[in-house]
C-alpha positions in Angstrom: 68.6 -17.4 8.3 69.0 -15.7 11.6 66.0 -13.4 13.1 66.3 -9.8 12.7 67.4 -9.4 9.1 65.4 -7.0 7.0 62.8 -8.6 4.6 62.5 -5.5 2.5 65.2 -3.1 1.9 63.1 -0.8 -0.1 65.6 -0.7 -3.0 64.7 1.2 -6.3 62.2 -0.7 -8.6 63.3 -1.7 -12.1 62.3 -0.9 -14.9 61.8 2.8 -14.0 59.5 4.8 -16.2 57.4 8.0 -16.0 55.6 10.2 -18.4 58.6 10.2 -20.7 57.8 6.7 -21.6 54.0 7.1 -21.7 54.5 10.2 -24.1 56.8 8.0 -26.3 54.0 5.2 -26.3 51.3 7.9 -27.2 53.8 9.3 -29.8 54.2 6.0 -31.6 50.5 5.2 -31.4 49.1 8.5 -32.5 51.5 8.9 -35.6 49.4 6.1 -37.1 52.5 4.1 -38.4 53.4 1.3 -36.3 56.4 -0.2 -38.0 59.9 1.4 -38.7 59.7 1.6 -42.5 56.9 4.3 -42.4 57.1 5.4 -38.5 59.7 8.0 -37.0 60.5 6.5 -33.7 62.9 3.8 -34.6 64.8 6.2 -36.5 64.7 8.7 -34.0 66.1 6.5 -31.4 68.8 5.1 -33.9 70.1 8.6 -34.5 70.1 9.5 -30.6 71.9 6.2 -29.5 74.5 6.4 -32.3 75.2 10.0 -31.1 75.3 8.9 -27.5 77.9 6.2 -28.2 79.9 8.2 -30.7 79.2 6.1 -33.6 78.3 7.3 -37.1 75.3 4.6 -37.3 73.3 2.5 -35.2 70.6 0.0 -36.1 67.7 -1.0 -33.8 66.8 -4.8 -33.8 64.4 -7.2 -31.9 66.9 -8.4 -29.3 70.5 -8.4 -28.1 70.9 -11.9 -29.3 69.8 -11.0 -32.7 72.2 -8.0 -32.7 75.0 -10.5 -32.3 73.9 -12.9 -34.7 73.3 -10.2 -37.4 76.8 -8.6 -36.8 78.4 -11.9 -36.8 76.9 -12.6 -40.3 78.0 -9.3 -41.7 81.6 -10.1 -40.5 81.5 -13.2 -42.6 80.7 -15.8 -40.0 78.8 -19.0 -41.3 79.4 -22.8 -41.2 83.1 -23.8 -41.0 83.9 -20.5 -39.1 85.2 -20.2 -35.5 84.2 -17.3 -33.1 86.2 -16.9 -29.9 84.0 -16.1 -26.9 84.6 -16.0 -23.3 83.8 -19.2 -21.5 82.3 -17.0 -18.6 79.3 -15.2 -20.5 75.4 -15.4 -21.1 74.8 -18.0 -23.3 73.8 -15.7 -26.5 77.4 -15.0 -27.0 78.2 -18.4 -28.1 74.4 -19.4 -29.5 74.5 -16.4 -31.9 77.8 -17.9 -33.6 76.4 -21.5 -33.4 72.9 -20.7 -34.9 75.1 -19.5 -38.1 76.7 -23.0 -38.2 80.0 -21.6 -36.9 81.9 -23.2 -33.9 82.1 -21.1 -30.8 85.5 -21.4 -29.0 85.3 -20.5 -25.5 88.6 -19.0 -23.7 89.2 -18.0 -20.2 88.5 -14.7 -18.6 90.7 -12.3 -16.3 90.4 -13.3 -12.7 90.0 -9.7 -11.6 87.7 -8.1 -14.2 86.0 -11.4 -15.6 86.4 -9.9 -19.0 88.1 -12.2 -21.8 91.8 -13.0 -21.3 93.9 -11.6 -24.2 96.7 -14.1 -23.8 94.2 -17.1 -24.1 92.4 -15.3 -26.8 95.6 -15.1 -29.0 96.5 -18.7 -28.3 92.9 -19.8 -29.7 93.4 -18.1 -32.9 93.5 -20.4 -36.1 93.2 -19.9 -39.8 89.3 -20.7 -39.2 88.9 -17.9 -36.7 86.6 -15.2 -38.2 85.8 -13.1 -35.3 87.0 -12.4 -31.6 84.0 -11.4 -29.3 84.9 -9.6 -26.1 82.2 -9.4 -23.6 82.2 -6.2 -21.6 81.3 -8.0 -18.2 78.9 -6.2 -16.0 79.9 -2.7 -17.6 83.6 -3.1 -17.0 85.3 -3.1 -20.5 87.6 -5.7 -21.8 91.3 -4.7 -22.4 90.5 -3.1 -25.7 94.1 -1.6 -26.0 95.3 -5.0 -26.2 92.4 -6.5 -28.2 92.6 -3.7 -30.9 96.2 -4.6 -31.2 95.5 -8.4 -31.5 93.0 -7.7 -34.2 95.2 -5.7 -36.2 98.1 -8.0 -35.9 96.1 -11.1 -36.7 93.5 -9.7 -39.3 90.3 -11.1 -37.0 87.9 -8.4 -36.7 86.5 -7.6 -32.9 82.6 -7.7 -32.2 82.0 -6.2 -28.8 79.3 -7.8 -27.1 78.0 -4.6 -25.2 74.8 -5.9 -23.7 76.0 -4.7 -20.3 77.9 -1.5 -21.5 75.6 1.1 -22.4 77.3 4.4 -21.9 80.7 2.8 -20.9 84.0 4.4 -21.9 87.5 3.4 -22.4 90.4 6.1 -21.9 87.4 8.7 -22.2 86.1 7.1 -25.7 82.6 5.6 -26.0 81.9 1.9 -27.2 80.9 3.4 -30.5 84.5 5.2 -30.8 86.4 2.0 -30.5 86.7 1.0 -34.1 84.7 -2.2 -34.1 80.7 -3.2 -34.2 79.2 -3.2 -30.9 75.9 -5.2 -29.9 73.6 -4.0 -27.3 70.5 -5.4 -25.4 67.5 -3.9 -23.9 66.0 -7.0 -22.4 64.0 -6.2 -19.1 66.9 -6.3 -16.8 69.3 -4.3 -18.7 70.4 -0.7 -18.0 67.8 0.6 -20.3 65.0 -1.4 -21.6 61.6 -1.8 -23.4 61.1 -5.3 -22.0 63.0 -6.6 -25.2 65.0 -5.0 -28.0 68.6 -4.9 -29.0 71.0 -2.5 -31.3 74.2 -2.5 -33.3 76.5 0.5 -33.5 78.8 0.5 -36.8 82.0 2.4 -37.4 81.6 1.6 -41.3 79.0 2.6 -43.5 78.9 -0.1 -45.8 78.7 -2.7 -42.9 75.8 -0.6 -41.5 74.0 -0.7 -45.1 74.4 -4.4 -45.3 73.0 -5.0 -41.7 70.2 -2.6 -42.7 69.3 -5.3 -45.6 69.7 -8.4 -43.8 67.5 -7.1 -40.7 64.7 -6.5 -43.2 64.5 -9.6 -45.0 67.0 -8.3 -47.5 64.9 -5.7 -48.8 65.8 -2.0 -49.5 64.2 1.0 -47.9 62.4 2.1 -50.9 61.6 -1.2 -52.7 58.2 -1.6 -54.0 58.8 -4.5 -56.2 60.0 -7.2 -53.7 63.5 -7.2 -55.1 65.1 -8.6 -52.0 69.0 -8.2 -52.5 70.2 -10.4 -49.7 69.4 -13.3 -47.4 68.1 -12.1 -44.0 65.4 -12.4 -41.4 63.0 -9.9 -39.8 65.0 -8.2 -36.9 63.1 -5.1 -37.3 62.3 -3.0 -34.0 58.9 -1.7 -33.8 57.9 1.9 -33.0 56.4 1.3 -29.6 59.6 -0.1 -28.4 61.7 2.6 -29.7 59.2 5.3 -28.2 60.0 3.8 -24.8 63.7 3.4 -25.6 64.1 7.1 -26.4 62.9 8.0 -23.0 65.2 5.4 -21.3 68.1 6.8 -23.0 67.5 10.2 -21.8 67.9 9.0 -18.1 70.6 6.6 -18.6 73.5 9.0 -17.8 71.9 10.3 -14.6 71.5 6.6 -13.4 75.2 5.9 -14.4 76.2 8.7 -12.3 74.5 7.3 -9.3 76.0 3.9 -9.9 79.3 5.1 -10.1 79.1 6.9 -6.9 77.7 3.9 -5.1 79.6 1.0 -6.4 82.9 2.1 -4.7 81.1 2.3 -1.3 79.3 -0.9 -1.8 82.5 -2.5 -3.2 84.6 -1.1 -0.2 82.0 -2.5 2.3 81.7 -6.0 0.6 85.7 -6.3 0.7 85.5 -5.9 4.5 83.5 -9.1 4.7 85.6 -12.2 5.6 85.6 -14.5 2.2 84.2 -11.8 0.1 86.1 -10.6 -2.8 84.2 -7.8 -5.3 84.9 -7.6 -9.0 88.0 -5.8 -9.8 88.4 -2.9 -12.3 90.6 -1.6 -14.8 91.4 2.1 -14.5 91.4 2.5 -18.4 87.8 1.9 -18.3 86.9 5.6 -17.5 83.2 5.2 -17.3 81.6 2.0 -16.0 77.7 1.7 -16.0 77.7 -1.2 -13.6 75.0 -3.4 -15.1 75.8 -5.8 -12.1 77.4 -5.6 -8.8 79.4 -8.7 -9.0 81.5 -10.5 -6.0 83.1 -13.9 -5.3 83.2 -16.1 -2.3 86.4 -18.2 -3.4 86.2 -21.8 -1.9 82.6 -22.1 -1.6 80.8 -24.9 -3.4 78.3 -24.1 -6.2 75.5 -25.7 -3.9 76.3 -23.3 -1.0 76.6 -20.2 -3.2 73.2 -20.9 -4.4 71.9 -21.3 -0.8 73.5 -18.0 -0.2 71.8 -16.4 -3.1 68.5 -17.8 -1.9 69.0 -16.2 1.6 70.1 -12.9 0.1 66.9 -12.8 -1.7 65.0 -13.7 1.4 66.9 -10.6 3.1 65.4 -8.3 0.4 68.7 -8.3 -1.9 68.3 -8.8 -5.5 70.8 -11.4 -5.8 71.5 -14.0 -8.7 73.9 -16.9 -9.1 76.5 -15.8 -11.7 76.5 -17.4 -15.3 77.8 -20.9 -15.7 80.6 -21.5 -18.1 78.8 -22.0 -21.5 80.4 -25.3 -22.0 78.6 -26.5 -19.0 75.3 -26.3 -20.4 73.4 -28.7 -22.6 72.5 -25.7 -25.1 76.3 -25.2 -25.9 76.6 -29.0 -27.2 73.5 -28.8 -29.3 74.9 -27.6 -32.6 78.3 -26.5 -34.1 80.1 -27.7 -30.9 83.7 -28.0 -30.7 85.5 -31.4 -31.1 86.9 -31.5 -27.5 84.8 -32.6 -24.6 83.7 -30.2 -21.6 86.5 -31.3 -19.5 89.3 -30.3 -21.9 87.7 -26.8 -22.2 87.5 -26.7 -18.6 91.1 -27.3 -18.1 91.9 -24.3 -20.2 89.2 -22.3 -18.4 90.3 -22.4 -14.6 88.8 -18.9 -13.7 85.7 -19.4 -15.7 85.1 -22.9 -13.6 85.6 -20.7 -10.4 83.3 -18.0 -11.2 80.7 -20.6 -12.2 81.0 -22.0 -8.6 81.4 -19.0 -6.4 80.2 -15.6 -8.3 77.1 -13.7 -7.1 75.6 -10.6 -8.8 73.5 -8.1 -7.3 70.8 -6.3 -9.9 72.1 -2.8 -10.9 69.0 -1.5 -9.3 70.8 -2.1 -6.1 73.4 0.6 -7.1 70.7 3.1 -7.6 70.0 3.1 -3.7 71.3 5.7 -1.1 74.4 5.4 0.9 72.4 4.0 3.7 70.8 1.1 1.6 74.5 0.3 0.6 75.3 -0.4 4.1 72.1 -2.4 4.7 73.0 -4.4 1.6 76.4 -5.1 2.9 74.9 -5.9 6.3 72.7 -8.5 5.0 75.4 -10.0 2.9 77.7 -10.4 6.0 74.8 -11.7 8.3 74.0 -14.4 5.5 77.5 -15.5 5.3 78.1 -15.3 9.0 75.1 -17.8 9.3 
């Protein structure tokens, strides 16, 4: 790495917090009831989160992974079922299905947006397909127009993996207004966080009520006789987590506003660097919260891409290698794996193969910086690649 590159760009820290989070924790502490059944924080957060996303119901849970697993169970997924997932995603998208005994069927993604390819999805539907799971990659919503049509025509419900998409909108409609269950994550790096946590939004009251039962060991809210009505597990969020998340939700809009202003600037600067191709967009996604600032270096080897990531980090840029295609991990093959070998899946997923090798993402705190910091970040990227 050449001399003179800045070692600290002084980008905003993450997570961000102030007295709002402190007050939320104290509220949860001082109410003297620290679990959701008798406390007020989780229910308050659920009401606020549902309203923010245009949904009649939200259910807070322990993690985004558990949110996916619970939603799949509500949608009838179990042993013998198939769930279509993008090959280019975090492993939770497939593991949530596999832990229920269902086969995760990877399909390729769009080369511009990195979201699930609708034609590939349609081709993968069989009589065992129970759910189609689009992932809204980095805050860019998948093609919900085409996916809703496909779901309607095939009878296979959608489950939106919205772990990256808090506050996103499609044609001016929020995630909770798009007619399907959506799962969110509040893990430490996400757009709003309490370290861990997750949530589901539901368009349907019956689905919500069943999810509530299953997330609380099958026990109704007012039960005093241990008359558990369904199987389930303990996916309940605690009151302290919810107290923090209420504060995080309150500042989410202003942070999205900043990121939406900064991404066009940073994307344009990156696009001028020889060999760099930023993630594309779909104009129908009318609000993108920009969980990641993603770009590709087509033609680079995975080894060299990883070296670039290391050098960017040394230059003060919070960079990461992008996700590996899920079928290229040992975890994918541990349980409920497809009958086909990895190479057969890879042959149908050329874009996911390329992204696994050549894609880099920058943490969303990058986009909370100033215009001058966007130029500084692009300068570091240019100098690293030139070297």
